[in-house]
N, C-alpha and C positions, 0 to 999 in steps of 0.2 A: 504493500500500500504506500503511495507516495507520501512523503513527509510534507507537512504544511508549516510554514513559519510566519504567522501573522505579524510578528514583530519586525519582519523584514518586508514591510509594506504590503503584505498580503500575497497570496499566490504560492505556487510551488517554487522551491529554490532552484529546481532544474529549469523552470521557465526563465528565471532571472539570469541563470548562467547562459542560456541560449540567447537571451536578449542582449546581454553584455557582449557576447561573441559577435552578434550582428552589428552592434554599435561600433565595435573596434574595426570591423571590416569597412564600415562606412566612414568613420572619422579618424580611425587610427593612423592611416598613412600621413596625416599631418605631421606626426613626429618623425617621419623619415623623408619629409619633403626637402626641397632645395634649401630651405632655411633651417634645417634641423639643428645645426650647431648653435644658432642664436636661440632657437626654441629650447634646446636642452640646457643652455646656460641660464636662461630665465627660470626654467623649471628647477634647476639646482639652487639658484638664489632663493626661490620661493620655499624650497624645502629647508634651507638653512635658516631663513627668517622665521619659518613656522617653529623650528626647534628653538630659535631665540625667544619666541613668544612664550613657549612652555618654560624655558629656563627663567625668564623674568617672572612668570607666575610662581615658580618654585621659590625664587628669591623673595618675592612678596610674602609667600607663606612663612618663610623663615623669619622675615621681618616682623610678621604678626606676633610670633612667639616672643621675640626679644622686646618688642614694643610694650606688650602687656605685662611682661615680667618687669620691665623698667617702671611701668606705672604702679605695679603691685609693690615694688621695693622702694618707690619714690626716689629714684636716682636721677637727678636733673641732668647731669652731664651725659649720661647714656641716653636719656630722652632726647636731648638736643642733637646728639650724634645720629640717632635713628631718624630724626626729622630730615637731616641732610641726606641720609641714605634713601629715604622715601622719595626725595626730590630727584635723586639719580635714577631710581627705579621708574618713576613717572616719566622722566625725560627719555629713558631708554625704551620704555613701552610705547610712548608716542612716536618716537622715531622709527622703531621697528615696524609698528603697525601701519604707519603712513607709507613707508617704502614698500612694505608687503602688499598693501592695497594697490599701489601703482603697478607693481610687477604683475600681480594677479590679473588686474584689468587689462594689461597689455597682452598677456597670454590669451585671455578670453576674446578680445577683439581680433587678435591675430588668428586664432582658431576659427572664429566665426567667419572672418574674411576668406580663409582658405576653403572652408566647407561651402560657403556661399558661391565662391568662384567655381568650385567643382560641380555643384548641382546646377548652377546657371549654365555653365558650359555644356553640360550633358543635356540639359533641357532646351536651351536655345541654340541648337545645332541641327542643320539639315531638316528643318521642319518638324522636329520631334515635339516641340511645344504644341504644334497643331495635332499631330498624330495621336499623342497621348490623351488628348481630350476626346478622341473618337472611340477609344476602347473602354470597355467596362472595367470597373474596379474602384477601390477606395483611394483615389489619388486626385480628387478634385481640389479646386482652389490652390493651384500651385503658387500663386503670389503670396498667400498667407503662410504657406509652408516654408517658402524661402525667406520671407521677411521676418516672421515671428517665430516659427518653430525652429529654424536654424539658430536664431538668437538664443532661445531657451536651451537648445541642445548644447551649445558651446558654453554659455555662461553657467548654467546649472551643473554641468559636468565638472567644471573647475571648482565651483562652490561646494558641491557635495564631496568631491575627492579631497579637497583641502580640509574641510571641516571634519571629515572622517579621520584623516591623518592626524590632525590636531587633537581630536578627542582620544585617539589611540595613545598618542604620546602623553597626553594629560592623564589618561587612565593608568598607564603603566607607572608614571612618576608618582602620582598622588596615592595610588594603591600602596606603593612601597612606603610612602611617608605615613599613610594612615595605619598601615600594619605596624610600623615602628612605634607610632604614638598610642596604639591601642592598649599597650600594657598587658599584664597578665591577670585579668579578672578571674576570680575563683568562685564558683557557685557550689554551695553545699546542698546536696539532695540525698535524703535517706542515709545520712552518715558518710556519704562519699563527697570528695572534693573534685569538682569538674573544672578543668582548665580549658578555656576557649581562646586559643591564640588568634590575634588579629580580629578581635570581635567586631571592631568598628567597620572593617571591610565587609564582613558578612551582613551587618546591619545596613550598610550602604547598598549592597546588592539587593537585599529584600525590599528595602525602601524604594529603590529605583524600579524594581520589577513591579511592585504594587502600583506605583504612579504611572508606569508605562502601560500596564494593563487597563487601568481606568481611562487614561488618555486615548488609548487605541479604540476602546468601545465608543468613546465620545467623538473620536476623530473621523471614523469611517463615514458617518452621516455628513460630516462637514465636507469631506472630499467629494461625495456624491452630489452634495448641494453646489459645490464649486463647479463641478463639471456641468451640471444642469444650467447654472448661471452663464457659463461661457458659451454654451450652445444658444441660449436665449439672446445673449448680447450679440452673438454673431448673426443670428437671424434678423435682429433689429438693424444692425449695420448694413446687412445685405439689402434690406428693404429700403434704407435711405439711399444707398448707392444706386439701386435700380430706379428709384424715383428720380434721382438726379440725372441719370443717363437718358431717361425718357421724358425729361421735363417739357420738351417742345410738344410732343404728342399729348401729354397730359393737359397742357395749357390750351391746345387747340380744341380738345374735347371737353374743356371745363371740368376735368375729373378731379379737381383738388379735394373736394369733399370726400370722395371715395378713397383717395389716397390717404387723407388724414385718418379716416376710420381704420384703414389697413395698418398704418403705422402705429396708431394708438393700440390696436390689438396686439401687434408685435411687442410694443413697449410694456403692455400689461404682463406679457409673459416674462419680460425682464424683471419687472417689479415683483412678480410672484417668486421668481428664482432668487431675487435679492432677499425677500422676506424669509424664504426657506433657509438660505445661507445664514441670515442673521440669527434665527432661532438656534441653528446648529452651533454657530459661533458663541452664542450666549451660554449654552450649556457647557461648552468647553471652557469658556472664560470663567464661569462660576467655579469650576474645578481648579483651573490653573492658577487663578488669583489666590484662592485659599491655600493651595498646595505650595505656592511660592513663599507665602508668609511662614507656613509651617516648616519649610525647608531651611529657613534662616535660623530657627530656634531649635529644631529637632535634634541636631547633633550636640548642641549645648545641653539640652535636657538629658540626652543619653550619657554624655561624658561628665555631667555635673556631679554625680555622686562621688566619683574619684577625686574631684577637686575639693568637695566638701570634707571628705575624710583626710585630705592632705596628701593624697597619693601623687597629685600632679600640681603644677603651678598654674596661675591664671593664664600665663603665656601659652603653655601647652594646651590648656582648654580651648583657647581661642584659635590656636593653630590647628587643633583637631577639627574644630567646627568648620574652619575655612577649607581644610583638605577634604573633609567629608562633602562639602558643597561642590568642590571641583570634581571629585570622583562621581558624584551623582549626576552632575552636568554632562560628564563624558559618557556615562552609561545611558543617558537619555537621548543620545544622538538619533537612534532610529525613530523615536516618536517625534522629536523636534523637527525632523526632516521628512516626515511622512508625506505631507502635502506636496513639498517641493519635488521629492523623488517620483511621486505619482505623476505630477505635471511634466517632469523631465522625460519620463518613459513615454508618456503619450506623445510628446513633441518629437522625440527620436523616432518613434514608430511612424509618425506622419511623414517625416522626411524620408525614412527608409522606403515607404510605399511609393512615394514619388520617384525616388532614385531607382527602385526596382522596376517600376512601370516604364520609365524612360529607357533603361538599359535592356529591358525585355524586347523593346521594339527592334533593336539591332541584333540581339543574341538569338532571337527566334527565327529571323529571316533566313540565315544560311541553312539551318536545319530543315526549314520548311520551304526550301527553294522552289519545288514544283508548285507551291501554293502562293507564291509571291511574284510580284511583277519586277523584273529586272530592268533597270533604267541605266543605260550606258552609251557613250559615244562609240561609233564604229568606223569613223574616218570618212564617211560619205556625206555629201552636202544635202541630206534629206532627213526627214523625220519619218521613221517607219514603225508600224505596229505589227508585230509578228506573232500570230496566234495568241493575241492578247485578249484577256477577259477581265472584266472589272467586277469585284465583289464588294459587299459591305464588310465591315470588320468582323461581323458574326458569321461570315461565310455565305450569306445569301447572295445569289447572282444579281448583278445590276445590268451589265452589258455582256451579251453572249460573245463567244470567241470570234475574232475578226482579224483580217489582214488588210492593211492599206498603207500607202506611202504618200507623203506630201513632199514635193520637191521644192527646192529653193526657188523663190520668186513667185510661188503660187499664191492666189488669194482664195481662201476656202471659207465658206459660210456653213455653220452647223446649226441645224434647227431640230425641232421635234422635242424629245424629252430633255429639257434643259438641265434638270437635276442630274441625270446621268452624264450629260455632256460636261458639266462642271467637274464631276469626279474624274472624267477623262483628262481634263486640264490638270487636275491635281496629281494624277498619275504621271503626267509628263514632267511636272515640277518635282517629282520624287516624294510628294506628300501623301500619296495614296498607294501603299504597297499591297493592298489586299486584292488578290486576284491571281492571275498567272500569265505567263508569256513574257515577251521582251518588247521594250521600247528603245529604239536606237536614236540617239540625239544627233542633230546636225553638227558638223564640225566647222561650219563656216560662219559662225556668229553667235552672239549672245541671244538668250531668250528673255523677253520682257513681257510680263503679265500686267494687264490692266483690268482689275476687278470692277464689279458694278459700283461699289463704294470704295474709293481709294483710301488707303491708310494715310493719316497725317500725324506725324510725331509731334511731341511737345517741343516748343521752341519758336524761333522766328519764322515768318512766312518764307523768307529766303531759304532757310534750312529745310522747310517742308517741300519746296520746289526741287531742291537738289537731292532729296532723299532717294535712294539709300547711300549716295556717295558723300564724301566729306565736303561740307559747304566751302571749305577753303580752296578746293580745287575748281569751284564753279566761277566762271567769269561773270561779272555783274552785267556787262553788256549782253552776254549770251542769255542770261536769265530774263532781262528786259525783252529781248527779241522773242524768246519762247513764250512769254506771257502775252505779248502782243499778237503773235500768231494764233494763240489759243483763245483769243478774245477776252483776255483778262488784263488789259492795259490799265484799268482803273485800280488794280491791286499793286501796281509798281511802287507808289509812294508808301505803301505799308510793308515793304519787304523786311524792314528791320524791326518790326513790332512783334511782341509776344502776346498772343491771344490763344484761346481754345479754338483753333482754326477749324477743327472738325465740326464744331457746333456753330461757329460764326459764319462759315461759308455754306451756301446752299449746295444741294447735291449737284445741281447744274454746274456751279463753279468748281466743285470738287472734281467732277468728271473732266472739265476743261483743264484743271490743274494737272491731271494725270497725263493729258496729251502734251502739256508744256514739259513735264518730266521726260516724256518720250523724246522730245526734240533735243533735250540736253544729253540723253544717254545714247541716242542714235543706234538702236540695236538692229540686227539683221533678221530676227524672228520676233514677231509681235503677236501676242495672244490677247484677244479682246473678249471679255465676258460681260455682255450687255453694257459695254463701256460708254454708250451714248444713250442709255435708256431714259435719262431724265431730260435730254435735249429735245427741242422741237425739231421739226423737219429741216428747217434752215440750219440749225445748229449741227444736226447730224451730217448734213451734206457738207458743212464747213469742215468738220473734223475728218470726214472721209477724204475731202479734197486735200487737207493737210497731210494725210498719210500718202496720198497719191503723188503729191508734189515733192515731199521731203524724203520719202522712202520708196522710190520707184523700183528698186531691186529687192526690197525686203519681202519676206514671206509674212502674210497676214492671215491668221486663223481666227474667225469670229464666231462666238456663240451669241445668237440674238434671234428672237422670234419675229422681228420687224421685217416684213417682206420687201420693204423699200431698199434694204441693204443688199438684196440680191444683185442689184445693178452694179455694185462695187466689187463683186467677187466672180471668179471664173469657174469655181467648183462649188457644188452644193451637196453636202452630206446631211442626211436626216437620220435621226434616231427614232425608231418606231417601236413602241412597246406592244408586245404580244405575249400572252400567257405569263405575265409578271416578269418578263425578261425583255431587255431592249436589244434590238438588232440594228446594224448599220445598213443603210441603203444610200446609193448615190443617185441624185436626181439630175435630170438633164437641165442644162442652163440655156436659157433663151439668149443667144448671142446678141440679138438685136436690142435686148433690153439692157445690155451692159452700159455702164457709164461711158460716154464717148472717149474719155481720155484714159480709161483703164486698158 
């Protein structure tokens, strides 16, 4: 039968061993990274300073004995000397604690930086950030896992490890002191003299165990209440963010009253969780406040009989009390860190699930090669789909197996099932590996995708136009020319301004801005996904003319249901859904209907 250790934060000890092994695989390589010598130096200094903290605590305990002995004997000279020693102990403690704090925080932020870069690099590579959102599993909200859970993972790991090490040193040191100070109490029972060596150590163990057991019983409801509150607060924040992101649609529909009701309902959940946590905290506080007062006088009460009969001095009595408190504090580490350890483990597991999900995307593909789409260049100036089939992540077929080739310079319009066509575009971009077959990429130019709603990064308008290249490499005059050609000359005076451009600009302007980007990057292969859907007929014709005039040799592949665009393309592929699967078909193009200059 598995052993359970509730004092080790609940659960089986084997579960914690497996968890710590997973944690070390995730975050342990930090200690062998390129900066390992600096990291280990800081760690060594942290260990030395921790030992220094314990040494100062022992010195203060010894000072306690001498100070109260001096008071008892009324020796003024010794009293004044001890005041000077106290000042030295205080100065040493303040200095060691301050330097210790700075080094500990440096290790924490360094570890967080390393782990953040590792997870972000894994997540924000080759479209994995998009792919991982498409597969099932407990790895949602990667932003929160990276920003908050990695912070807790690194900070709490150092806090818990340091406090455990400190408490172990404290326990070893003050157990020896307490054992020495306990003396030889003799109990007479039935004519027998019983000797209990180190009795104060055993009293401390029993006292700490009793307090820990009570705190544990009161602490578990607090942990559950804290988890409930975190979930409720997260739901409320999500509701606020969702409302902010859809503020325009809400305003246009005058839906503020309904949103207020929804937000109020979410906040009521947060209030209920707060109250539940308050009641659990009150019960624990009732115990801990009374227990803390008792802890200050309990060792004195236990050792006082020996002082009263003259077996020990006042100094030894006070030193015993102080050593008892230090030993009990060290023994209370599991309970004192119950909530923090539970929160740390939850955050580590959330980061692990994101890390595993992202890495599974790459590790599973080679093993499942027949069930994945291979995207690779083959040296030819064409885009070829060879026995290619598109599936959903769960394996359901989307597009049946097909073969086709698009040669350099062709203009191809794709209509029909637009959802399936978009997944085809994603497969070309390497973002949709679910399916089978091969896609061979052209060797004679970059591929540039224009989605229906272009992405606009935070920053100035000039940076948004240059995206994704470095704005420093963009010539100002070239940007002006691109905006003028795209019909956005009125935005030129605002190039240096910072605004939430994705919200400030209309979809019409955003789509024109995408064509301005196109002029700056000048690719040889252009993919348009309803990139002119918001424009009127004149605007669409202007953007198609822009493509025709500035990219006469480029390959243009367009997904759009607008029949008017057929005039600007020489091939017409249609995706027809039959029996829940989409099939490719090529429609004949009316050559007389083509745009004259195409």
